[in-house]
C-alpha positions in Angstrom: 31.4 6.4 -41.1 31.5 6.8 -37.3 28.4 7.9 -35.4 28.4 10.8 -32.9 28.2 8.3 -30.2 31.3 6.4 -31.4 33.3 9.6 -31.8 32.5 10.8 -28.4 33.1 7.5 -26.7 36.6 7.4 -28.5 37.3 11.0 -27.4 36.5 10.2 -23.8 38.6 7.1 -23.6 41.6 8.7 -25.4 41.4 11.6 -23.0 41.4 9.3 -20.0 44.4 7.3 -21.4 46.3 10.5 -22.3 45.5 12.9 -19.5 44.1 10.8 -16.6 45.6 7.3 -17.0 45.6 6.7 -13.2 42.8 8.9 -12.1 39.8 7.3 -13.7 38.8 3.9 -12.8 35.9 3.3 -15.0 34.0 4.9 -17.9 30.3 3.8 -17.9 27.4 4.0 -20.4 23.8 3.4 -19.3 21.0 2.0 -21.4 17.5 3.4 -20.9 18.4 7.1 -20.9 18.0 8.0 -24.7 15.0 9.9 -25.6 14.0 11.1 -29.1 17.0 9.7 -30.7 19.5 11.7 -28.7 21.6 8.6 -27.6 22.1 10.1 -24.3 24.0 7.9 -22.0 25.2 5.5 -24.8 28.5 7.3 -25.6 29.1 7.6 -21.8 26.9 8.6 -18.8 29.4 8.8 -15.9 32.9 7.8 -14.7 34.2 6.6 -11.5 37.1 8.7 -10.3 40.1 6.9 -8.7 41.8 10.0 -7.3 40.9 13.6 -6.4 42.4 14.8 -9.6 40.1 12.4 -11.4 37.1 14.8 -10.5 38.6 17.3 -13.2 37.7 15.0 -16.0 34.0 15.6 -15.6 32.3 18.2 -17.8 29.0 19.2 -19.5 28.5 20.5 -23.1 26.1 20.7 -25.9 26.5 19.3 -29.4 23.9 19.9 -32.1 21.3 20.9 -29.3 21.9 17.7 -27.5 23.3 18.1 -23.9 26.0 15.7 -22.6 26.8 15.3 -19.0 30.0 13.5 -18.2 30.0 13.3 -14.4 31.7 11.5 -11.6 30.0 8.9 -9.5 32.2 7.7 -6.6 32.7 4.2 -5.4 30.7 5.0 -2.4 27.7 6.3 -4.4 27.9 3.1 -6.5 27.7 1.2 -3.2 24.7 3.2 -2.2 23.1 2.4 -5.5 23.7 -1.4 -5.0 21.9 -1.0 -1.7 19.1 1.0 -3.4 19.8 4.1 -1.3 20.4 6.1 -4.4 17.5 6.9 -6.7 19.3 6.2 -10.0 19.2 2.4 -9.8 19.5 2.0 -13.6 22.8 3.8 -13.6 24.2 0.5 -12.0 21.6 -2.1 -13.1 21.7 -0.9 -16.8 25.4 0.0 -16.9 27.9 -1.0 -19.6 31.6 -0.6 -19.0 33.4 1.3 -21.8 36.8 1.6 -20.2 38.4 0.2 -17.1 41.8 1.2 -15.6 42.4 -2.4 -14.4 40.7 -5.7 -14.2 40.4 -5.2 -10.4 38.3 -2.1 -10.9 36.1 -3.8 -13.4 35.6 -6.8 -11.0 34.8 -4.3 -8.1 32.1 -2.7 -10.2 30.6 -5.9 -11.5 30.5 -7.2 -7.8 28.5 -4.2 -6.8 26.1 -4.6 -9.8 25.7 -8.3 -8.7 25.0 -7.0 -5.1 22.2 -5.0 -6.6 20.6 -8.0 -8.4 21.0 -10.0 -5.2 19.2 -7.4 -3.2 16.4 -7.3 -5.7 15.9 -11.0 -5.0 15.6 -10.4 -1.3 12.0 -10.0 -0.5 12.4 -8.7 3.0 15.2 -6.2 1.9 13.0 -4.9 -0.9 9.9 -4.7 1.4 11.8 -2.3 3.7 13.0 -0.3 0.7 9.4 -0.1 -0.6 8.3 1.2 2.9 11.0 4.0 2.5 9.5 5.3 -0.8 5.9 5.2 0.6 7.1 7.4 3.6 8.6 9.8 1.1 5.3 9.9 -0.6 3.4 10.5 2.7 5.7 13.3 3.8 5.2 15.1 0.5 1.5 14.6 0.9 1.5 16.0 4.5 3.2 19.2 2.9 0.9 19.1 0.0 -2.2 19.5 2.1 -1.2 22.9 3.3 -0.2 24.3 -0.2 -2.5 26.6 -2.2 -0.5 27.3 -5.3 -1.5 24.9 -8.0 2.1 24.4 -9.3 3.3 23.2 -6.0 0.4 20.8 -5.6 0.9 19.4 -9.1 4.5 18.9 -8.6 4.0 17.2 -5.2 1.3 14.8 -6.8 3.7 14.0 -9.7 6.4 13.1 -7.2 4.0 11.1 -5.0 3.0 9.0 -8.2 6.7 8.4 -8.9 7.7 7.3 -5.4 4.7 4.9 -5.1 5.5 3.5 -8.5 9.1 2.8 -7.3 7.8 1.2 -4.2 5.4 -1.1 -6.3 8.3 -2.1 -8.5 10.4 -2.9 -5.3 7.7 -5.2 -4.1 7.8 -6.9 -7.5 11.5 -7.4 -7.2 12.6 -4.9 -9.8 13.2 -1.2 -10.5 12.4 1.4 -13.1 14.9 0.3 -15.7 13.9 2.6 -18.5 13.5 6.4 -18.1 12.1 6.8 -21.6 8.7 5.6 -20.6 6.5 6.7 -17.7 5.2 5.2 -14.5 2.0 3.8 -16.2 4.0 1.7 -18.8 6.4 0.5 -16.0 3.5 -0.5 -13.8 1.7 -2.3 -16.6 4.6 -4.6 -17.0 4.5 -5.8 -13.4 2.8 -9.1 -12.2 1.4 -7.6 -8.9 -0.4 -4.2 -8.8 -2.4 -2.2 -6.3 -6.0 -1.8 -7.1 -6.8 1.3 -9.1 -3.2 2.7 -9.0 -2.9 3.1 -12.8 -6.3 4.7 -13.1 -5.5 7.1 -10.3 -2.3 8.1 -12.0 -4.1 8.7 -15.3 -6.8 10.8 -13.5 -3.9 12.7 -11.8 -2.5 13.6 -15.2 -5.9 15.1 -16.2 -6.8 16.8 -12.9 -7.7 20.5 -13.2 -7.9 21.5 -9.6 -5.7 21.2 -6.5 -8.5 19.6 -4.6 -8.6 16.8 -7.2 -4.9 16.4 -7.0 -4.9 16.1 -3.2 -7.8 13.7 -3.3 -6.1 11.5 -6.0 -2.9 11.6 -4.0 -4.6 10.3 -1.0 -6.2 7.4 -3.0 -2.7 6.5 -4.6 -1.1 6.3 -1.2 -3.9 4.4 0.3 -4.1 1.6 -2.3 -0.3 1.3 -2.3 -0.4 1.0 1.5 -3.0 -1.7 1.3 -1.0 -3.5 -1.3 2.2 -3.3 0.7 0.5 -4.7 3.8 -1.1 -7.6 1.8 2.3 -8.4 0.2 4.5 -8.3 3.3 7.1 -11.1 3.1 6.5 -14.2 5.3 9.4 -14.1 7.8 11.4 -17.3 7.8 10.5 -19.5 10.5 13.1 -19.7 13.2 13.9 -22.5 15.5 15.2 -20.0 18.1 12.5 -18.4 20.2 12.7 -14.6 20.9 14.4 -13.9 24.3 11.6 -12.7 26.5 13.9 -11.3 29.0 14.0 -8.3 26.7 10.1 -8.0 26.8 10.3 -8.3 30.7 12.8 -5.4 30.7 10.5 -3.4 28.3 7.6 -4.1 30.5 9.3 -3.1 33.7 10.1 0.2 32.2 6.6 0.8 30.7 4.6 -0.4 33.6 4.6 3.1 35.1 3.0 4.5 31.9 0.3 1.9 32.1 -0.3 2.9 35.7 -0.3 6.5 34.8 -2.9 5.9 32.0 -5.3 4.2 34.4 -5.1 7.2 36.7 -5.9 9.7 34.0 -8.8 7.6 32.9 -10.1 7.5 36.4 -10.1 11.4 36.7 -11.4 11.8 33.1 -8.4 13.7 31.8 -9.0 12.9 28.2 -5.9 14.9 26.9 -3.3 13.3 29.2 -5.0 9.8 28.7 -4.7 10.1 25.0 -1.0 11.2 25.4 -0.1 8.2 27.4 -2.2 5.9 25.3 -0.4 7.1 22.2 3.0 6.4 23.8 1.9 2.9 24.8 0.4 2.1 21.4 3.6 3.0 19.7 5.6 0.7 22.1 3.2 -2.1 21.5 3.7 -1.8 17.7 7.4 -2.2 18.3 7.4 -5.1 20.7 4.8 -7.0 18.6 7.3 -6.9 15.7 10.2 -7.8 17.9 8.7 -10.6 19.9 6.2 -11.9 17.5 3.2 -10.9 19.6 -0.5 -10.6 18.5 -2.0 -7.5 17.2 -2.6 -5.0 20.0 -5.2 -2.3 19.5 -5.3 0.2 22.4 -6.5 3.5 20.8 -9.3 1.8 19.1 -11.1 2.0 22.4 -10.4 5.7 22.9 -13.6 7.8 23.6 -13.2 11.2 25.2 -16.7 10.9 26.8 -16.1 7.5 28.3 -12.4 6.7 29.2 -13.4 3.5 31.1 -13.1 1.5 27.9 -9.7 2.7 27.4 -8.7 1.8 30.8 -10.2 -1.6 30.5 -8.4 -2.3 27.1 -5.1 -1.1 28.7 -5.6 -3.6 31.6 -6.3 -6.3 29.3 -3.2 -5.7 27.1 -1.0 -5.3 30.2 -2.3 -8.7 31.4 -1.5 -10.3 28.0 2.0 -8.9 28.1 2.6 -10.3 31.7 1.1 -13.7 30.8 3.4 -13.9 27.8 6.4 -13.2 29.8 5.6 -15.4 32.8 4.3 -18.4 30.8 7.7 -18.6 29.1 9.5 -19.0 32.4 10.8 -15.4 32.6 10.4 -13.6 36.0 9.4 -10.0 36.1 11.6 -8.1 38.5 8.9 -6.8 40.9 8.4 -6.5 44.8 5.5 -5.9 47.0 7.4 -3.5 49.3 10.7 -1.5 49.4 11.8 -3.8 52.2 11.4 -6.9 49.9 13.5 -5.1 47.4 16.2 -4.0 49.9 16.4 -7.6 51.3 16.7 -9.1 47.9 19.2 -6.6 46.5 
């Protein structure tokens, strides 16, 4: 005797063949969806339309109290899933083809799934994707800090735990491949884990006040950020040195900001000094990454009551940038006077 899953799978395939033979490229099942024996996702989860008319094939319905959602997932969205730009990674990673219009459609789909698996093995790629999830968690946290309603704070904390769990999975070269279990169970299977994260999530589940949830969310984000920094992939050693002409161009543009910062420090204008120091610090973070420079901490010296230390540190870092450029044989385009400039140019 056929099961409900078998009957529905046959119904979907027969309907495609009889009513949408050229309009549906694939019918796909997804393992890891079924909860409490409902077999959700096993008879079908989604289909890939081949034409505009193919969108009409989708529908939702309920049988025996169990909801079924036969929805379209485009080739473009499948591509995004392969690049981990779509949250439902298991819809591709755990996919099982039930029907294909042609061998070409099947091969195209399998190539995208292989692309996903290849991306999971790429440490640098996954590191960037993990940073994206951490950013999502931090954006939620910023909003949460201004919320007073308990239900909104709890919702934000739940999403923060989920985004961070996904980030940790990415740093382990995998994804949440079974939605039938929670973040704690997924994290427990991983080789590398942030200190205390599982305990923080458990405490978040039991928290009774918004203050507790906000504090635990901060702890979750902090431990995952430390873990991420400690697990940054080692960049492949390149035999090609970075082109420091680009750093020279950068310095020529930013030199005025260094000069302006020194001026504001001299006149004890803490607000304007901080504004320019923040701008320079941001730029230093960028060029450090791009040109392989040492860590450059400018704002650590900021003290509104004594701006002299900030000025000294700014001069020190500016000298380091100049020495780096010139010691590599690159000439900074600078002149003593306007006449020198006009003569040369």
